[in-house]
Every structure is written in C-alpha cells, then in structure tokens.
N, C-alpha and C positions, 0 to 999 in steps of 0.2 A: 694725612692719610691716604690708604691705597683701597683704588676699586678694587672690590669683590665680584667677579662676575657671578649672575647667578647661575643657579643650576640642580639637578637631582642627585641625590646621593643617597646611601644606606648608612641611615644612623642608628648608633649605639653597638654593642657587642654582645656574643651571646657565651663568650669566652671567661667573662670576669664577673662583677658584679652584680645581682637581680635587680638591680633597679636600671641597668644597661640594656636590659632586654625587654621586648624583642626587637632585634635589627627589623627595620624598617623604613621603606623608600619616604623619603620626604625632600620635597622642593623649596627653595628660596628665592627669592629676588635678589639682583643687584644690591650690593650697596658699599658704601666707604667706610673703612675703619682706619683705624689709629693704629700705626705700624707699631709701636711698642704700649706699654700701660704708662698711664699717666704719673709724669714725674713729681719729684717734689720742688721742684722751677715751676713746673705747670699750674700745681694745687696752690702755691705762694701767689702766685697772680691772680687766681679766683678769690681767696681769700681778702687780698688786700683791695680788690675791686670790689668785693662784695660786703665784706666784714661778715662773713659765714664763720659759725662756730661751731667747731665737729661735736658731734654728741659725746666721744670720750671725753671732750672739757666740760662738760655739765655736771652738775652733781646732781644725781637720780630723784626722783620724785618720792618720798617715803610713802606717798598713796599708789604709787605702781608698782610699790614690792611691798604688799602687808606682811606684817611680823617680822622684816628684816630689822634688825638691831642699828639705832643711829649710828654708830661707830662703823657698820658696815657700807654705810651711804657716801662714795666721797665718788670723782672724776677720775676715772682710770680707764684703761685696758687690757687686754689680755696680752702677756709677752711670756714669749717661750724661753726657759731655763733649764738648759740642760741637765742630764740628771748625772748624777756622781757613778754612777754604776749600772746595772740592770735592774729594770724595773718592771710591775704588772704592766703590760700594754694595754690592758682593758680599762686604764684608768687615764683620761689624758691629763687629772688633775698631777700627774708625775711629772710631768713636764710644762705645764699653762699655770701662769701665775697670773692673778687680777693684780695689775701693778697702780698702784695709787700715782698720779698725775702723767701715765703715761700719754701721749698723744701724736699723731704727727710728727710737730716740730721736737720731742722730747721723746721719738719710738722705745728708748728702752726706760724711761723714767726720770724725774727730775735730775738734772745733770750732764742727761745725754743729749745729743744735738744732731743736725742733720748738715750741718756747716761742712762743706766739700763733697756732699752727697746729692748736689741738684740733678744728678742724670740718675739717679734711683728711683726707683717705684716708690710711690706715696705708700704709706699703710695706715693702718688704726683709721680707717674711713668706713662707716657703717654703710648699709645700702643708701641708706639717705642722703648722705655726704655725697658719693658716686653720683645719686640721683641729680642732686642738687648742681652739681660741677658739670654735668651732662647738660642740662636743661640752661646754664651759663652759656655753653659753648654751642646752642642751638643743635644739641644731638641726642642720642639716647644710649641706652645701657644695650648691648646687644641681648635678643634672644637667645636662649639655648640653641636654638638649630642654627641660627647664624655663626654662633661663636663656635660650634662644633666644623660647620660647612668650611669656615675659614680657617680654623685650625690645619685641616686634612690638607690644604693646600692643593688637592687635586687629588692625593694619592689616596682614595678612599677605600681601598682594598687592605691598607697597610695598617699594622699593629701600633706603630709610632710615625711623627709626623716624619722621622726621618730614614724609616725603614722597618725590618722585623728585629733587628737585634738590639736585645735591651740596656739600657743604658748600666754602665760597670765605672770600676776605677781606673779602668784604660779607655773605656768609651763613654767619653765626656761629650755628652751632646747638650746640654741643659744646667742650669745651678740647680742641684738636687743634694741629697744627703748623701756622700759615701763613708762607709764605715757602720757601727755596730747603734742603733737609733736608740734612745734619744741620749747617749753617753757619750759614743765617741764617734766624734765627728773627723774625719781623715782630711775633708776638704781637698780631696784631690782636683776640682774643677777652679779653686783657688778662690772660695768663698765659704765665708763660715756662715753669713746671713743672706739678705739680699745684696743681688750684684747691679753693678752700672746696666741700666737697659742696651741692648743691643752688645751684651757681652759673649752672644753664641750666634752662629750662624740662624738665619733667617730660614723661615718655609720655604716653599716654592711661590706664595703669593708674595712673598718677602716682607712677611710679618715676622718681628722678633717675640721671644718671649711667650711664645704659646704656651708653653712647656715648660713647667719649672719658676726659679725665682718669685714668684707670689700667686697666688690665687687672685682670679677676678670674678668679680659679681657680674650675674647675668641678673637679665629683666622677670626672668620665669619664678612663680610660687615652686616649690618643690614638692613631690609627691613620688613616691618610689613606684606607682601605677601608670605615671604620666603616658608611658610609650605603648605599654599594655592598651590603654584606653585609646590613645590614636591610632594604633594597629587595629583596632576593633570596628573603631567610628570607619576608618578608610576602607575596610572588606580586605578578601585576599587579592592580592595582587594591586590591592589602591593606592592612592598616594596623599600624602599630607602636605597641603601646602600652606608656607609660612605660619608656621603653626607659632602661637603665642605663649603655652603654655597652660596650665590649669587656670581655674579663676579662685582655688582657694588651695591654701597648703594642708599638708598631713604628713606628719612624720610617727612613724607607731614607736619608735623610741621614747619621743617626746611628745604625745598626742594634744599635748598643751600650749606648745610652741611652734609658731610659723615658721617655715622657714624659707628664704631666696636660694636661687642655685649659685655655686662657686664653679669655675673649670680652669684648668690648666695646671693644677699641681705647684708645688711649692720649694721652696730651699729645703724643705723637713720631709721632702717625700723621699722614701726609702722601700724596696723591694720587702725588706722586714716587716714594714709596720703599713706602709701606705702607697700600694704601687700605683697613683694618680696620675701618673705623666704618660697618660692617653689620651687621644682625643677624643675618646667615647665617654671617662671617667668624669663620673658627677659627684659633685660634693654639696653641701647645705649647709648655711647658717643661720643663726635667729638676725633679721635684720639689724637690729639695737647690738649689736655684737661687732668689735673693731679688734683689729689682730694685726700682732707685726710680721704677718708673712699673708696679707690679704690686699689688694689693691682692685685695681680696674683699669678699663680702656672705652673707649667709647665706639659709636657706628654712628652713620647718615644716611637717611634715604637718598636718591638722585633726587628728589625733588624738593628735599629741604637742602641739597646743598646746591640745588640752581637759585634756592630763593635767596639764601645767605650770599653768594655771589653777587646778585643783580641787587643786594641791599647797599652792596660796598660800593658798587658804582655812581 
C-alpha cells in the first residue's frame, strides 16, 4: 500500500457529465491505498483461506426474481462480447452477455481460465465480494472522495491523471479501447481485455491503473445529485470533509435498482462511447452485478494500519 496524504481538492467537473457537477471543495484525511487493483493471486488466497463463494457462483433464488422462467435462473456473470459491426450504442445488450458459468476463475465462461494471469486484476466480483475481501484484510473500499483525491495524484486542475492531452492510438497512457467501439479494437496498447497490473506508468502518488484496465468499486451509494447536495450543505465557499456518500441510492434511469459507485474506467472505455478515463468520471452498477471489466482496490486509515501492525508484533 501507499500512504496518500490528506488534503483539500476541487472534486468533480463542470465540463463533462451532469452527475459530475458542481465542482466543490472537499477535504479527506490521509489514508493508505493499494498500489494496484486486487489481483487474481491475492483473491485466490482470500478464497482459499475463507471458503468464500462469489455471487456469480450462486444460482439465483427464484423468490428474488418473480416472474423469471426457471431456465433463466442460473449462476453466471456479465461478459463483454465484441460485436461483428456497428451497433446501436444506446443498448448495452449489443455487447454484454450474461454468460452461464462465468466467474472469477473462468472469466469468459466454462473452459476459460486464469492460469498464468495471477498478476491480472480479479473480475466478476460484486460489491459484496469486494467488501468481504476488504474485511478479510482489515481494510475498506475507498469512498468516492478518497478515490478521486488519490487518482488525481496532486494534479487537481488537470483533465487527466497524466495531463491535458486525451488518450489516442498514439498517446498510449492506459489500457483503453483504441478503434471503433464495440467491434473494432485495434489494441494499440497491446491488450484486448484486462492487462497485468503495473503495465502502465503510475500517477504521482505511485498508484497504478487508477485509469483504465478495470473499473473499481467504491463504498458510496450512487445518486446523480450527490455533489449538488454536498455543495448546498457546505454553503458558498464552504468545505465538505470526508464525505461518505448518500445514505440511499437513486438512479433516475432505473429508480427501483440501487447502485454503488464505480471509478476509473476500463479497457472498454473509448471517446466514441464511454469517455470515462478521467479522475472525475462516475459510473454506477447494481451491487449484485459482476462484469469482466470490474474489480476493486482497498484502503486503510492510519489508525487501522497501526492496529494491524501492533497485532502482528
């Protein structure tokens, strides 16, 4: 882990998606953060030590899905499937498939494997899976504010973690999608799917893969008006200190489906469809949903760190 010194920064963006507005002043206390996303090797150690069974391995309970046909209730997870040509970008069903049997050990479904991929980020983990791992390591998932502060690496005024120039086929700065989404991946960065962690340069704090590779779970519930609420409560020129996010979730697109925050973008991010390879970009996912471009990393406060070190003495 790396120590991230606390500080005050301007959180959000006025130039991109509405849920990133308004820019408001936020202070976070210092904390430790994983240098890179949790890897397959690290997650395997957790599973072997605890016997944890991920959500993707459990057959859904019919009572939780009234009206669903029995043949639709099977264990699995969402897997990206490249389209054969241009498709309607308003429907994610054109490139996502709920794959029977897909889970962290077989990320593309039965017969696939993570052999030789110990240094790749673990995927197909739901919010609950990530939270269980964090508890096992006596850590937490980062708050949205902690994540963005760490991602910026002290570059509070920059559009990207690396500066102002957008990524492209000639400006390779992270594992992103080069080409026409979702059917023509030129893989100019060398990777079609996830990459080994530490494949690209770290930010100024020494954190790897804060942008691209896989999205990362944060602890906050999602609401599009979170920043507006925080700014209003702080008042003009005010300051929000260590925000923990809203107490409940609300997504106007799916008002009955609560969502948790994801940050950082993934190997599928592309200017044509999802330009979320920025520190301020916010995404949301149902807590019980896993995908093969969604992982996580952990944080720890100084107090928790000291308690853990003393316990080992």
